[in-house]
C-alpha positions in Angstrom: 9.3 19.3 -5.9 10.5 21.7 -3.4 13.4 21.3 -0.9 10.9 22.8 1.4 8.4 20.2 1.1 10.7 17.5 1.0 12.2 18.9 4.4 8.8 19.2 5.2 8.4 15.3 4.7 11.9 14.1 6.3 10.9 16.1 9.3 7.8 14.5 9.8 9.2 11.0 8.8 12.6 11.1 10.8 12.0 13.6 14.1 8.4 14.3 14.9 7.3 12.4 17.7 4.0 10.2 16.4 1.4 10.1 19.3 -2.0 8.5 19.6 -3.4 6.4 21.9 -4.7 4.3 19.0 -3.5 3.1 15.6 -5.7 5.2 13.7 -4.9 8.2 16.2 -1.0 7.5 15.2 -1.7 7.3 11.2 -3.2 10.7 11.8 -0.7 12.6 14.1 1.6 11.4 11.5 0.1 12.5 8.1 -2.0 15.3 9.2 1.2 18.0 8.8 2.6 16.4 5.5 -0.8 15.5 3.5 -0.4 18.1 0.8 2.9 17.3 -0.2 2.7 13.4 0.6 2.6 12.2 -3.4 5.3 13.8 -4.6 7.8 12.4 -1.8 6.3 9.0 -1.9 6.7 8.9 -5.5 10.3 9.0 -5.7 10.2 6.8 -2.6 7.5 4.1 -2.7 8.3 1.9 -6.1 6.9 -0.4 -8.4 2.8 0.7 -7.6 2.5 1.8 -11.2 3.8 -1.5 -12.3 1.7 -3.7 -10.6 -1.8 -1.4 -11.3 -0.6 -2.3 -15.4 -0.3 -6.1 -14.2 -3.3 -6.4 -13.0 -4.9 -4.3 -15.6 -8.4 -2.2 -15.7 -10.7 -5.4 -15.9 -13.5 -3.4 -17.0 -17.3 -3.6 -15.3 -15.1 -4.5 -12.2 -15.1 -3.4 -8.2 -11.7 -2.5 -7.0 -10.6 -1.6 -3.7 -7.5 0.1 -2.7 -6.9 -0.6 1.1 -4.5 2.1 2.8 -5.4 3.9 -0.4 -4.1 7.7 1.2 -4.6 10.1 -1.0 -5.4 8.3 -4.3 -2.7 9.1 -5.9 -3.0 5.2 -7.1 -5.8 6.2 -9.1 -4.2 8.0 -11.3 -2.5 4.9 -12.6 -5.6 3.5 -14.2 -5.8 6.0 -16.4 -8.7 7.0 -18.9 -9.9 3.1 -18.1 -10.8 4.3 -14.6 -14.2 4.9 -15.8 -14.7 1.4 -17.3 -14.5 0.2 -13.6 -17.7 -0.1 -11.6 -16.9 0.9 -8.2 -13.6 1.6 -7.1 -13.3 2.3 -2.8 -10.0 4.3 -1.5 -10.1 2.8 1.9 -8.0 4.3 4.8 -8.1 5.4 8.3 -5.8 8.8 7.7 -8.7 11.4 7.3 -6.4 13.6 6.1 -5.4 12.0 3.3 -8.6 10.7 2.4 -9.7 14.5 2.1 -7.1 14.7 -0.6 -8.5 11.7 -2.5 -12.0 13.4 -2.3 -10.4 16.5 -4.0 -8.8 14.3 -6.6 -12.3 12.1 -7.2 -14.3 15.3 -7.5 -11.9 17.4 -9.7 -11.2 14.2 -12.3 -15.0 13.9 -12.1 -14.6 10.3 -11.3 -18.3 9.5 -10.3 -17.1 5.8 -9.1 -14.7 6.5 -6.5 -15.9 6.3 -2.9 -13.6 7.1 0.1 -13.9 5.4 3.3 -12.3 5.9 6.7 -12.3 2.6 8.4 -9.7 -0.2 9.1 -9.1 -2.6 6.6 -8.9 -5.3 8.4 -12.7 -5.0 9.1 -14.3 -3.4 6.3 -16.0 -5.0 3.9 -18.2 -3.7 0.8 -22.1 -3.6 1.4 -22.5 -3.9 -2.3 -21.2 -7.5 -2.5 -17.8 -9.2 -2.9 -15.2 -7.1 -5.5 -12.9 -8.2 -7.9 -9.7 -6.7 -6.9 -8.1 -6.1 -3.8 -4.6 -3.9 -3.5 -2.1 -2.9 -1.0 0.2 -0.1 -1.5 2.7 0.0 0.7 0.2 -0.1 3.4 0.5 -3.7 4.7 3.4 -2.6 6.6 1.7 -0.2 8.4 -1.1 -2.5 9.6 0.0 -3.9 13.0 -2.6 -7.3 12.2 -1.8 -7.1 8.5 -2.5 -10.9 8.6 -6.0 -9.9 9.4 -6.1 -7.5 6.7 -4.9 -10.0 4.3 -7.9 -12.6 5.7 -10.2 -10.0 5.1 -9.0 -9.1 1.7 -9.9 -12.7 0.7 -12.9 -13.1 2.5 -14.5 -9.7 0.6 -12.6 -11.3 -3.0 -15.0 -12.9 -5.3 -14.1 -16.6 -6.8 -10.9 -15.8 -8.2 -10.6 -12.3 -7.8 -6.8 -11.0 -7.3 -5.3 -9.5 -4.3 -2.0 -7.0 -5.5 0.8 -6.0 -2.8 3.4 -4.0 -3.3 5.3 -2.9 -0.3 8.8 -2.8 2.1 10.0 -6.5 3.4 13.0 -8.3 4.1 13.2 -12.0 3.3 13.2 -14.7 5.8 17.1 -16.2 7.0 16.1 -19.6 4.9 13.5 -18.5 2.1 11.8 -20.8 0.3 13.4 -21.9 -2.9 13.2 -19.4 -5.8 12.6 -16.6 -3.6 15.7 -13.8 -2.5 17.8 -14.2 0.6 19.1 -10.8 1.8 22.0 -10.7 4.4 22.2 -10.0 7.8 22.7 -6.2 7.6 19.4 -5.8 5.1 17.4 -8.0 7.8 18.2 -6.1 10.6 18.7 -2.4 9.4 15.5 -1.8 7.4 13.0 -3.0 10.3 15.1 -0.5 12.7 15.1 2.3 10.4 11.5 2.4 9.8 10.2 1.4 12.7 10.5 5.3 13.8 7.3 5.5 11.2 5.5 3.1 12.7 6.5 0.8 9.5 7.4 -2.6 9.8 8.9 -4.7 6.7 8.4 -8.0 7.5 9.5 -11.3 6.8 6.3 -13.3 7.0 4.3 -10.7 4.3 5.3 -13.0 1.0 4.9 -16.5 2.8 1.9 -15.5 4.2 0.6 -14.3 1.0 1.8 -17.5 -1.1 -0.2 -19.8 1.0 -3.4 -18.2 1.1 -3.3 -17.3 -2.6 -2.2 -19.0 -6.1 0.4 -17.0 -7.1 0.2 -15.2 -10.6 3.4 -12.9 -10.4 6.1 -12.2 -8.0 8.7 -9.5 -8.5 11.5 -9.0 -5.6 13.2 -5.4 -6.1 15.2 -2.7 -4.5 14.8 0.8 -4.8 16.7 4.2 -4.2 16.4 6.3 -1.0 15.7 10.1 -2.0 18.7 11.8 -0.5 20.7 8.8 -0.1 21.7 7.9 -3.1 23.9 4.7 -2.1 20.9 3.3 0.2 18.6 0.9 -1.8 15.4 -0.4 0.4 14.3 -3.9 -0.8 10.2 -4.1 -2.1 8.3 -6.2 -3.4 5.5 -7.1 -6.1 3.0 -10.0 -5.8 -0.3 -10.9 -7.6 -2.2 -13.7 -6.3 -5.8 -15.3 -7.1 -8.4 -16.4 -4.4 -8.2 -20.3 -4.2 -11.3 -21.9 -5.5 
């Protein structure tokens, strides 16, 4: 970790205008200048990813799709068990991030890892249904996030799992058993994140719980680097494709 790298990331997150006519162009414009320093800063901001991976488990012989997988940093959470997976797809629209993911796979000699520059709302693997689909802080960056969830549902085998970890805000009146955020939380975080085209939603969890059989859900808050008194809400969800 270096202060210079962090300042570069913070500049791209808070000050640098994001340009581009399409969603793909805006993503690449946002990430191209920070791809190499991306992982270190995000490791301190994007909590709950490793726990989600451990909850799902490595599942020998499985095909796993990480939607919005970026630099492939999530692959580190498998440890040596990654070699037991049949195939791992890292799907993202930002080519600069996928370049880092490809370098990571080659460095670690992960022959079963394939990077794919594609849209999470439309891409389907050519080798048939998959066992696991994950979204790690990517749903909030996908404008048609509901289409991405539906696409994941379509590509999963019967009994397959979806795993999601992301920022969110609760509904004003959430379902029984779910946390309720106050007005300030529900108002502040969507505005704060929107500068980076990140949109925490109150509808992610209700939609996921409607489309999948819930296996595990956790709602938490995470520290924000350089803002010691600030905690941003995030959730972890594992669901199974209904019969």
